[in-house]
MITI-975615 format. One record per atom (N, C-alpha, C, O): residue in one letter; x, y, z. Coordinates in pm, whole numbers, padded with zeros to 5 digits, always signed. Each point is the difference from the previous one (the first is absolute). Example, Ala and Ser with C-alpha at 12.3 -4.5 7.8 and 13.67 -1.06 7.14 Angstrom:
BEGIN
a+01319-00569+00780a-00089+00119+00000a+00090+00120+00000a+00104-00002+00066s-00139+00107-00138s+00082+00119+00006s-00077+00109+00073s+00051+00111+00017
END
This chain:
BEGIN
m+00387+02193-01546m-00016-00145+00014m-00098-00030+00114m+00006+00063+00105a-00094-00159-00125a-00098-00035+00102a+00068-00060+00122a+00099-00072-00011q-00154+00103+00126q+00053-00059+00124q-00019-00152-00002q-00098-00049-00056p+00192-00025+00115p-00017-00146+00006p-00111-00039+00097p-00030+00073+00094w-00029-00188-00120w-00094-00057+00096w+00077-00084+00101w+00074-00092-00038l-00091+00123+00166l+00050-00086+00107l-00109-00102+00031l-00111+00038+00038v+00142-00165-00054v-00100-00105+00022v+00048-00083+00119v+00100-00071-00009l-00173+00080+00120l+00048-00051+00127l-00053-00139+00033l-00120-00027-00011d+00211-00060+00052d-00035-00130+00057d-00038+00027+00146d+00083-00012+00090t-00208+00047-00070t-00045+00045+00132t+00010-00111+00104t+00030+00026+00116h-00054-00151-00157h+00013-00114+00091h+00142-00005+00057h+00017-00015+00121y+00083+00028-00207y+00140-00003+00043y+00031+00120+00089y+00061-00015+00106l-00101+00135-00150l+00034+00120+00075l-00064+00003+00138l+00060+00048+00096c-00182-00101-00085c-00067-00005+00130c+00068-00099+00094c+00016+00027+00119h+00024-00141-00172h+00071-00097+00084h+00137+00054+00041h+00045-00024+00112r+00020+00096-00201r+00129+00063+00033r-00020+00103+00111r+00080+00009+00093a-00187+00069-00105a-00031+00100+00102a-00033-00066+00133a+00036+00051+00106f-00104-00163-00112f-00038-00073+00121f+00123-00043+00080f+00002+00012+00122h+00099-00060-00190h+00120-00048+00069h+00085+00113+00054h+00081-00021+00091s-00096+00141-00146s+00081+00112+00048s-00071+00087+00105s+00065+00065+00081s-00200-00064-00083s-00073+00094+00088s-00125-00062+00062s-00096+00071+00028k+00098-00202-00005k-00123-00065+00044k-00046+00041+00140k-00116-00019+00035d+00207+00075+00047d-00037+00035+00138d-00052+00143+00014d-00036+00042+00109l+00033+00032-00219l-00046+00139+00006l-00152+00006+00014l-00073-00068-00072t+00026+00149+00167t-00144+00014+00024t-00035+00148+00021t+00086+00084+00026w-00217-00056-00039w-00054+00132+00030w-00133-00020+00069w-00091-00061-00055n+00080+00113+00178n-00120-00021+00081n-00035-00149+00008n-00115-00039-00017s+00217-00042+00042s-00012-00146+00015s-00035-00073-00129s-00027-00120+00003k+00027+00190-00115k-00032-00060-00129k+00128-00022-00080k+00076+00096-00018p-00049-00218-00030p+00121-00024-00081p-00001+00084-00127p-00098-00001-00075t+00208+00073+00051t+00009+00088-00117t+00133-00015-00074t+00023+00071-00098g+00063-00161+00143g+00134-00010-00057g+00004-00029-00147g+00080+00058-00073v-00167-00147+00027v-00001-00036-00142v-00044+00119-00085v+00062+00030-00102v-00169+00036+00144v-00050+00116-00075v+00105+00110-00003v+00025+00059-00105f+00036-00030+00221f+00101+00106+00009f+00118-00028-00093f+00037+00086-00080s+00021-00205+00090s+00118-00032-00081s-00034-00005-00148s+00081+00037-00085f-00202-00085+00054f-00041-00008-00140f-00015+00140-00059f+00051+00027-00109l-00120+00063+00179l-00018+00136-00051l+00134+00072-00010l+00022+00078-00093k+00066-00104+00188k+00134+00061-00004k+00075-00047-00125k+00069+00079-00064s-00082-00207+00031s+00069-00055-00116s-00052+00064-00130s+00076+00018-00095i-00206+00015+00092i-00056+00064-00120i+00064+00136-00022i+00037+00035-00113t-00023+00043+00220t+00061+00133-00016t+00143-00013-00051t+00044+00082-00081f+00029-00182+00128f+00137-00022-00048f+00002-00039-00148f+00076+00056-00078l-00160-00151+00041l+00000-00050-00137l-00040+00109-00100l+00060+00011-00108k-00160+00067+00144k-00044+00105-00092k+00107+00107-00018k+00014+00056-00108d+00061-00028+00214d+00112+00093-00011d+00116-00061-00079d+00060+00066-00084e-00030-00193+00113e+00112-00069-00065e-00015-00003-00151e+00097+00019-00073f-00219-00043+00026f-00024-00015-00144f-00072+00120-00061f-00037-00002-00117q+00016+00106+00198q-00059+00125-00047q-00125-00024-00085q-00009+00039-00116t-00086-00104+00180t-00125-00028-00070t-00118+00011+00096t+00012-00029+00119d-00123+00071-00173d-00125+00004+00077d-00097-00109-00045d-00118+00005+00032r+00169-00103-00107r-00083-00109-00047r+00035-00127+00077r+00113-00048-00005v-00212-00004+00076v+00026-00120+00080v-00123-00089+00000v-00113+00047+00010a+00137-00178-00021a-00109-00099+00005a+00031-00099+00112a+00114-00045+00015f-00216+00011+00062f+00014-00090+00114f-00065-00134-00034f-00119-00005-00031c+00196-00102+00037c-00050-00132-00038c-00008-00089+00122c+00103-00035+00059f-00224-00003-00021f-00024-00080+00120f-00031-00145-00037f-00062-00027-00103e+00105-00064+00187e-00029-00142-00020e-00138-00033+00055e-00037+00045+00109h-00040-00122-00186h-00132-00043+00045h+00014-00127+00085h+00085-00084-00030p-00166+00068+00135p+00011-00120+00084p-00035-00130-00071p+00047-00107+00039v-00130+00115-00143v-00033-00118-00081v+00096-00004-00119v+00011+00097-00075l+00059-00211+00058l+00098-00011-00108l-00044-00106-00101l-00018-00116+00035f-00001+00158-00160f-00043-00094-00104f+00106-00105-00031f-00033-00107-00052r+00159+00135+00082r+00104-00100-00026r-00024-00129+00078r+00049-00106-00039r-00123+00115+00147r-00027-00122+00079r-00094-00095-00072r-00008-00118+00035t-00063+00167-00136t-00083-00092-00079t+00089-00086-00090t-00040-00109-00041v+00160+00158+00011v+00097-00074-00080v+00090-00085+00090v+00037-00112-00036y-00003+00167+00153y+00099-00061+00089y-00046+00026+00144y+00033+00104+00056p-00109-00196+00004p-00065+00025+00129p+00093+00038+00114p-00042+00067+00095t+00169-00109-00101t+00093+00032+00109t+00077+00129-00023t+00096+00028+00072y-00135+00052-00171y+00069+00125-00030y-00004+00093+00121y-00107+00036+00048k+00225+00002+00001k+00015+00090+00115k-00078-00046+00123k-00041+00082+00082i+00022-00209-00068i-00087-00048+00107i+00066+00004+00137i-00068+00024+00100k+00200-00046-00095k+00067-00008+00130k-00005+00132+00075k-00014+00001+00123r+00026+00109-00195r+00001+00130+00068r-00135+00031+00066r-00007+00083+00090h-00099-00151-00136h-00133+00023+00058h-00036-00106+00105h-00093+00021+00079t+00164-00133-00075t-00033-00108+00093t+00106-00016+00109t-00018-00082+00091k+00126+00158-00098k+00107-00010+00100k-00053+00037+00139k-00071+00099+00017e+00106-00182+00080e-00042+00024+00138e+00061+00131+00052e+00118+00026-00020k-00201+00054+00087k+00047+00127+00055k-00029+00007+00149k-00098-00058+00048t+00184+00128+00025t-00026+00026+00141t-00113+00104+00008t-00034+00063-00101e-00022-00045+00220e-00105+00099+00017e+00049+00141-00035e-00072+00080-00058k+00199-00052+00096k+00057+00131-00031k+00015+00017-00151k-00027+00107-00053e+00071-00213-00015e+00014+00007-00146e-00134+00015-00069e-00013+00072-00099k-00089-00141+00152k-00135+00013-00058k-00052+00143+00013k-00060+00053-00093e+00084+00008+00210e-00045+00137+00021e+00073+00096-00093e-00061+00090-00058a+00193-00109+00043a+00079+00086-00087a-00045-00014-00145a-00012+00100-00072y-00014-00224+00030y-00043-00024-00138y-00138+00061-00024y-00027+00055-00107s-00061-00065+00206s-00133+00060-00011s+00011+00151-00015s-00071+00060-00081n+00160+00002+00159n+00020+00145-00009n+00056+00039-00138n-00037+00104-00055l+00124-00188+00001l+00053+00025-00134l-00112-00001-00103l-00010+00091-00083c-00074-00193+00088c-00111-00013-00096c-00097+00117+00010c-00050+00049-00101i+00023-00006+00224i-00092+00113+00021i+00058+00126-00063i-00072+00076-00065q+00201-00052+00085q+00063+00120-00054q+00007-00002-00153q-00018+00103-00065i+00043-00220+00008i+00000-00012-00146i-00139+00032-00055i-00013+00072-00099s-00089-00126+00166s-00137+00026-00043s-00035+00148+00012s-00065+00056-00088e+00108+00009+00197e-00029+00141+00019e+00074+00087-00103e-00054+00101-00047l+00175-00141+00013l+00073+00073-00104l-00077-00004-00132l-00021+00102-00065r-00021-00223+00028r-00067-00020-00129r-00136+00068-00004r-00033+00069-00096n-00045-00089+00199n-00141+00042-00003n-00026+00139+00056n-00104+00060-00027r+00199-00009+00107r-00028+00127+00066r+00108+00106-00026r-00026+00101-00066y+00147-00124+00117y+00098+00108+00004y+00048+00045-00138y+00007+00120-00026l+00026-00213-00062l+00047+00041-00133l-00110+00075-00077l+00028+00105-00057p-00152-00157+00054p-00106+00077-00067p-00026+00136+00066p-00026+00098-00069e+00034-00092+00203e-00024+00127+00069e+00105+00104-00037e-00031+00118-00013i+00154-00161-00004i+00107+00092-00038i-00021+00053-00142i+00039+00112-00032g-00102-00194-00051g-00027+00041-00137g+00065-00087-00105g-00001+00035-00119f+00057-00149+00160f+00057-00093-00097f-00113-00073-00072f-00092-00053+00064k+00098+00051-00196k-00106-00057-00082k+00032-00139-00053k-00090-00072-00044n+00217+00033+00048n+00041-00126-00063n+00032-00105+00107n+00116-00037+00021v-00220-00009+00044v+00011-00100+00107v-00072-00125-00049v-00122+00000-00013f+00198-00107-00016f-00056-00115-00070f+00010-00130+00079f+00104-00031+00059s-00213-00042-00059s-00004-00136+00055s-00106-00076-00080s-00116+00039-00002f+00158-00148-00064f-00092-00077-00082f-00012-00141+00055f+00099-00063+00034r-00221+00014-00027r-00025-00134+00053r+00086-00104-00073r+00004-00006-00122g+00064-00076+00202g+00080-00108-00054g+00141+00036-00037g+00082-00088-00028m-00050+00219+00027m+00129+00045-00049m+00094+00043+00112m-00044+00047+00106e+00173-00064-00132e+00103+00049+00090e+00047+00137-00046e-00029+00043-00112s+00101+00024+00199s+00047+00134-00036s+00088-00003-00124s-00007+00091-00083d+00092-00195+00069d+00088-00003-00117d-00076-00026-00131d+00049+00036-00107d-00166-00097+00114d-00084-00014-00120d-00045+00137-00050d+00007+00029-00119i-00053+00053+00212i-00050+00133-00036i+00115+00086-00051i-00015+00074-00097m+00130-00085+00163m+00119+00075-00043m+00039-00040-00142m+00029+00085-00084a-00028-00215+00059a+00038-00049-00133a-00099+00045-00107a+00039+00032-00112q-00167-00030+00148q-00102+00043-00098q+00017+00148-00034q-00017+00039-00116i+00051+00042+00216i+00026+00142-00028i+00122+00014-00091i-00003+00074-00097a+00110-00148+00131a+00123+00007-00080a-00025-00044-00144a+00056+00057-00094r-00140-00158+00078r-00026-00056-00132r-00085+00092-00087r+00012-00001-00123t-00098+00079+00185t-00099+00077-00076t+00037+00147-00020t-00071+00071-00071q+00180-00025+00132q+00040+00138-00020q+00071+00017-00135q+00073-00090-00043p-00092+00203-00024p+00067+00022-00129p+00151+00008+00016p+00050+00029+00109e+00022-00055-00216e+00146-00006+00003e+00063+00132+00047e+00108-00001+00058e-00174+00112-00084e+00057+00129+00038e-00023+00035+00147e+00051+00101+00048q-00129-00184+00024q-00028+00026+00141q+00089-00086+00088q-00009-00123-00003d+00096+00186+00081d+00086-00074+00092d-00079-00050+00120d-00088+00068+00052v+00121-00190-00010v-00064-00064+00115v+00109-00052+00092v+00094-00067-00045i-00105+00097+00175i+00095-00050+00099i-00077-00088+00098i-00085+00048+00074l+00115-00177-00075l-00063-00094+00091l+00079-00002+00130l+00119-00030-00001v-00184+00060+00113v+00068+00007+00129v-00029-00128+00076v-00111-00021+00049t+00213-00066-00039t-00019-00132+00057t+00135-00066+00024t+00102+00044-00052a-00103-00150+00133a+00118-00084+00016a-00022-00136-00065a+00084-00089+00012d-00197+00073-00079d-00039-00128-00060d+00067-00018-00136d-00032+00071-00095q+00125-00166+00088q+00073-00022-00125q-00087-00064-00108q+00040-00003-00117d-00157-00049+00152d-00090-00054-00102d-00032+00108-00105d-00027-00031-00116l+00031+00157+00159l-00035+00110-00091l+00111+00033-00099l-00017+00088-00084y+00129-00157+00093y+00104+00018-00103y-00057-00024-00140y+00044+00061-00097q-00143-00150+00088q-00058-00033-00131q-00071+00119-00063q-00032-00003-00119c+00007+00108+00197c-00071+00118-00050c+00095+00108-00052c-00045+00100-00057l+00175-00118+00076l+00097+00102-00041l-00005+00026-00150l-00004-00093-00081k+00004+00221+00046k+00001+00044-00140k+00074+00134-00003k+00034+00054+00105p-00009+00000-00226p+00069+00131-00004p-00070+00108+00083p+00067+00090+00052n-00199-00096-00039n-00071+00102+00077n-00046-00050+00138n-00067+00073+00072v+00103-00197-00036v-00041-00056+00130v+00123-00044+00078v+00076-00085-00046s-00057+00144+00163s+00111-00036+00087s-00055-00038+00137s-00119+00017+00027i+00207-00069+00059i-00040-00046+00133i+00090+00066+00103i+00123-00002-00012y-00185+00061+00115y+00077+00059+00110y-00024-00082+00126y-00114-00021+00041s+00222-00024+00021s-00008-00075+00125s+00036+00093+00116s+00115+00042+00010p-00211-00009+00078p+00031+00087+00113p+00103-00060+00095p+00079+00074+00060s-00079-00205-00045s+00096-00064+00090s+00141+00009-00054s+00094+00027+00076a-00076-00050-00206a+00132+00007-00062a+00035+00141-00046a+00115+00029-00032k-00218+00059+00028k+00017+00137-00051k+00067-00002-00138k+00099+00069-00025r-00157-00150-00062r+00059-00020-00132r-00109-00003-00106r-00106-00059+00020l+00134+00124-00134l-00091-00002-00113l+00050-00102-00102l+00113+00007-00047v-00200-00103+00013v+00036-00108-00092v-00067+00026-00134v-00119+00032-00005t+00195-00046-00104t-00052+00025-00134t+00009-00127-00084t+00062-00099+00040d-00126+00103-00157d+00008-00114-00091d+00143-00021-00050d+00041-00114-00022e+00034+00222+00005e+00139-00012-00043e+00084-00073+00105e+00082-00086-00033w-00103+00121+00160w+00072-00070+00108w-00036-00149-00001w+00088-00085+00011f-00217+00055-00025f-00044-00140+00002f+00069-00079-00111f+00049-00111+00024e-00046+00165-00143e+00058-00072-00114e+00150-00019+00016e+00055-00102-00043r+00013+00200+00105r+00144-00017+00029r+00021-00105+00108r+00093-00081-00008e-00178+00083+00110e+00016-00089+00115e-00031-00145-00035e+00075-00090+00039f-00183+00066-00112f-00047-00137-00024f+00020-00047-00144f-00012-00119-00029k+00043+00213-00060k+00013-00034-00142k-00126-00069-00053k+00007-00094-00079l-00120+00145+00124l-00133-00044-00043l-00085+00124-00022l+00037+00109+00042r-00149-00126-00107r-00099+00107-00010r-00088-00002+00126r-00026-00108+00053p-00019+00222-00004p-00086+00000+00119p-00122-00091-00015p-00043-00061+00098s-00013+00050-00218s-00117-00085-00020s+00029-00147+00028s-00093-00078+00023q+00220+00039-00024q+00037-00139+00028q+00005-00031+00150q+00011-00116+00039w-00020+00220+00044w+00012-00021+00145w-00113-00087+00053w+00020-00077+00094a-00138+00087-00151a-00111-00083+00044a+00031-00148-00023a-00041-00085+00080v+00111+00054-00187v+00037-00140-00026v+00103-00047+00102v-00006-00114+00046v+00100+00202-00010v+00097-00033+00105v-00073-00037+00129v+00031-00101+00063k-00128+00184-00024k-00076-00025+00123k-00086-00126-00012k-00018-00072+00098a-00034+00046-00217a-00083-00120-00020a+00084-00126+00014a-00049-00102+00050i+00173+00107-00094i+00089-00117+00011i+00048-00019+00143i-00005-00110+00055a+00053+00220+00005a+00063-00008+00133a-00100+00003+00114a+00033-00040+00112g-00154+00087-00138g-00097+00016+00108g+00025+00129+00077g+00090+00077-00033c-00170-00056+00136c+00011+00123+00079c-00026-00035+00146c-00114-00024+00039s+00220+00022+00042s-00015-00041+00140s-00086+00098+00079s-00075-00042+00088s+00084+00172-00118s-00078+00098+00076s-00149-00016-00024s-00081+00031+00088d+00043-00078-00207d-00142-00023-00032d-00040-00146+00018d-00114-00039-00023e+00212-00042+00065e-00022-00144+00023e-00043-00072-00127e-00088-00087+00002v+00151+00125-00113v-00023-00067-00128v+00116-00096-00025v+00115+00043-00013e-00145-00171+00007e+00104-00100-00019e+00054+00004-00143e-00077+00002-00096g+00210-00002+00085g+00063-00006-00131g+00053-00139-00027g-00025-00094+00076i+00099+00081-00185i+00059-00129-00035i+00110-00032+00101i+00089+00082+00023r-00095-00198+00035r+00092-00037+00107r+00145+00009-00047r+00037-00051-00105g+00044+00117+00188g+00142+00012-00029g+00038+00108-00100g+00117+00013-00037v-00216+00065-00008v+00027+00106-00098v-00034+00135+00062v-00117+00030+00024g+00218+00051+00002g-00021+00133+00053g+00000+00105-00110g+00009-00033-00118e-00020+00160+00158e-00007+00108-00100e+00124+00004-00088e-00012+00018-00122a+00131-00033+00182a+00123+00009-00078a+00004-00108-00109a+00044+00026-00112t-00089-00146+00146t-00001-00109-00098t-00106+00024-00106t+00021-00029-00118a-00136+00082+00160a-00106+00032-00096a+00047+00106-00100a-00031-00008-00118v+00106+00106+00167v+00055+00103-00088v+00096-00063-00101v-00004+00033-00118k+00090-00122+00166k+00094-00068-00090k-00074-00081-00106k+00042-00005-00116y-00153-00059+00155y-00078-00078-00095y-00054+00090-00112y+00008-00034-00118l-00061+00149+00156l-00058+00090-00099l+00108+00064-00088l-00027+00039-00114r+00146-00029+00167r+00111+00051-00081r+00056-00107-00096r+00078+00031-00089g-00120-00156+00109g+00053-00109-00081g+00134-00049+00048g+00079-00055-00077e-00052+00074+00208e+00131-00035+00055e+00001-00134+00074e+00105-00042+00047l-00220-00025-00035l-00004-00130+00068l+00026-00112-00099l-00053+00001-00111k+00133-00096+00150k+00026-00115-00085k-00121-00094+00001k-00061-00021+00104a+00028-00034-00219a-00119-00084-00014a+00005-00122+00091a-00104-00052+00040e+00224+00005-00008e+00012-00120+00085e-00004+00032+00149e+00003-00092+00082s-00010+00221-00046s-00002+00035+00143s-00135-00035+00062s-00103-00002-00068k+00105-00024+00198k-00123-00034+00073k-00100+00115-00006k-00120-00022-00015a+00170+00144+00028a-00090+00116+00000a-00070+00014-00135a-00121+00024-00005y+00194-00039-00104y-00058+00012-00133y-00107-00107-00021y-00108+00028-00052q+00140-00150+00092q-00095-00110-00017q-00124+00019+00086q-00111-00036-00041a+00130+00093+00162a-00116+00024+00087a-00091+00107-00059a-00122-00012+00005i+00181+00117-00061i-00078+00109-00057i-00075-00045-00125i-00115+00039-00021t+00179-00120-00061t-00059-00040-00129t-00082-00128+00008t-00057-00043-00100s+00051-00019+00218s-00083-00119+00015s-00147+00038-00008s-00034+00117+00015e-00053-00214-00040e-00144+00029-00007e-00050+00057+00132e-00083+00091+00002e+00134-00146+00109e-00040+00050+00132e+00047+00144+00018e-00073+00084+00052g+00197-00056-00095g+00053+00135+00011g-00078+00099-00084g-00032+00110+00047k+00000-00147-00169k-00077+00088-00088k-00138+00030+00057k-00049+00112-00008a-00013-00215+00068a-00134+00020+00059a+00007+00096+00118a-00089+00083+00019m+00197-00095+00062m+00015+00090+00115m+00023+00143-00046m-00053+00094+00059v+00131-00077-00164v+00025+00135-00053v-00129+00062-00055v-00026+00118+00021r-00055-00198-00090r-00128+00051-00052r-00090+00046+00114r-00061+00107-00007r+00053-00189+00112r-00083+00038+00115r+00054+00125+00067r-00075+00093+00030n+00207-00091-00008n+00061+00112+00072n-00008+00131-00078n-00006+00107+00059r+00006-00115-00192r-00009+00123-00079r-00128+00075+00033r+00000+00123+00006r-00109-00193+00016r-00126+00066+00036r+00012+00070+00135r-00068+00100+00025l+00153-00152+00063l+00015+00056+00134l+00095+00119+00003l-00024+00096+00072v+00132-00102-00150v+00105+00101+00011v-00010+00108-00108v+00062+00106+00014q-00137-00131-00120q-00014+00101-00106q-00079+00118+00054q-00103-00017+00065l+00151+00137-00094l-00067+00122+00045l-00047+00081-00121l+00072+00015-00099p-00195+00039+00109p-00097-00020+00107p-00072-00134-00013p+00008-00065-00105f-00078+00023+00210f-00080-00120-00006f-00114+00022-00099f-00045+00112-00021e-00001-00221-00038e-00100+00009-00106e-00124+00079+00042e-00050-00014+00112d+00002+00095-00204d-00121+00080+00016d+00012+00109+00107d-00101+00042+00057c+00223+00003-00029c+00015+00112+00094c-00058+00126-00062c+00033+00033-00114p-00120+00038+00185p-00057+00124-00054p+00109+00106-00022p+00105-00004+00064t-00130+00096-00154t+00093+00110-00025t-00041+00121+00082t-00110+00052-00018p+00197-00005+00108p-00034+00118+00081p-00018+00124-00086p+00069+00018-00100n-00160+00065+00139n-00024+00127-00066n+00075+00109+00077n-00046+00046+00104l+00162-00005-00155l+00083+00097+00070l-00055+00141-00017l-00039+00042-00109q+00035+00031+00223q-00052+00136+00001q+00097+00092+00071q+00087-00045+00075e-00102+00174-00099e+00078+00098+00075e-00057+00013+00141e-00122-00001+00019d+00211+00013+00080d-00044+00012+00139d-00060+00138+00028d+00017+00094-00077e-00088-00086+00189e-00056+00128+00045e+00038+00021+00146e-00085+00013+00088i+00216-00011-00063i+00051+00014+00136i-00014+00145+00045i+00033+00093-00074s-00083-00075+00195s-00013+00135+00055s+00075+00008+00133s+00007-00096+00076k+00048+00214-00052k+00071+00022+00126k-00093-00019+00119k+00039-00055+00102k-00162+00101-00117k-00099-00011+00108k-00022-00146+00038k-00001-00034+00118n-00018-00052-00218n-00027-00141+00028n+00123-00072+00054n-00010-00086+00088w+00128+00123-00141w+00124-00058+00051w+00019+00034+00149w+00032-00088+00080l-00052+00213-00045l+00016+00042+00139l-00105-00065+00089l+00029-00033+00116a-00149+00013-00167a-00105-00065+00079a+00037-00143+00033a-00020-00045+00113v+00074-00029-00211v+00042-00139+00024v+00117-00003+00098v+00002-00083+00091c+00095+00171-00109c+00115+00005+00091c-00045+00032+00143c+00049-00060+00096d-00141+00153-00084d-00050+00039+00132d-00077-00115+00065d+00014-00026+00119n-00095-00043-00197n-00080-00111+00051n+00088-00113+00052n-00038-00071+00093l+00157+00054-00154l+00089-00109+00038l+00117+00047+00086l+00089-00079+00031g-00088+00207+00008g+00107+00051+00085g+00135+00004-00069g+00103-00017+00066m-00101+00039-00196m+00125-00006-00077m+00050+00142-00030m+00003+00043-00115r+00036+00027+00220r+00041+00140-00015r+00125+00013-00086r+00015+00097-00075s+00075-00194+00085s+00126+00009-00075s-00022-00012-00151s+00087+00040-00078l-00202-00094+00037l-00029-00013-00143l-00084+00115-00054l-00013+00017-00121a-00043+00063+00211a-00095+00103-00043a+00060+00096-00103a-00070+00043-00092g+00198-00011+00105g+00064+00093-00092g+00056-00066-00124g+00065+00066-00081r-00088-00197+00064r+00053-00073-00115r-00114-00055-00085r-00013-00121-00020m-00070+00213-00029m-00113-00041-00083m+00053-00079-00120m+00096+00042-00064p-00158-00158+00031p+00055-00088-00102p-00026+00045-00143p-00073-00065-00075v+00133+00177+00040v+00005+00046-00139v+00144+00038-00028v+00063+00068+00081a-00011-00111-00194a+00143+00017-00028a+00042+00145-00003a+00112+00034+00038t-00201+00051-00083t+00035+00141-00015t-00039+00083+00121t+00018+00122+00000r-00071-00188+00104r-00045+00070+00120r-00096+00114-00031r+00010+00110+00055k-00103-00138-00144k-00101+00100-00034k-00087+00030+00121k-00024-00088+00082q-00021+00208-00073q-00090+00039+00108q-00141+00011-00056q-00025+00077-00092h-00068-00154+00150h-00139+00004-00049h-00088+00066+00105h-00121+00013-00019
END
């Protein structure tokens, strides 16, 4: 059986690494994000016994803002202290170095960033385009990706340490995974700052799709009103994955070498990682 593809929400994993190791430095250079991120790769490849991994990076330009100008705007305009600005700058630098330098130097071939797209768009496009016999594991904490669940596509949350499948989703919500985008379109998404129908949360949206809301209820009337329908149509473009016209990544086999792995570890002072080359079988090259 072919090894599964691990498809990583790199934006999420880097921010997770930032909060756990942001003070780590080497020769006065911040390295905590890179260190924790590379460490997580060695764990994931061992956990799922695969040497296939794709890294999905978020692009700074987001096409969703052409549809909804305030999309994710607060996180970029929030006032920061000087210390917070410096920490955020160090985070961005390390993410850029991972994408453009360290991952390619190690020999990873599947490092993707497409103009206008978020990491979950690229992840969804990979999940959508892989053949049914190829297993795909999306590594993320983003529940928007529930809509991508299929018999061969599952989601692993590092924070919850839990693997979510389409069977679990259908038992939990009594809906098909493809209906999750409609749930998000009705209820909105606070983390992405997408306004939903007022007074209608995810639980109520799920009940609506199940046919469990009474026609005379305020929530039902709000959802089925002309204003509600228009909001759902607009929001579907924002929450549907992948976003329109997302390119399809060309997945390749990696060319990881022990020499290059040790060189990166040495350059960043990561001696504790040197013996944990990120290949599931610990091959020696």
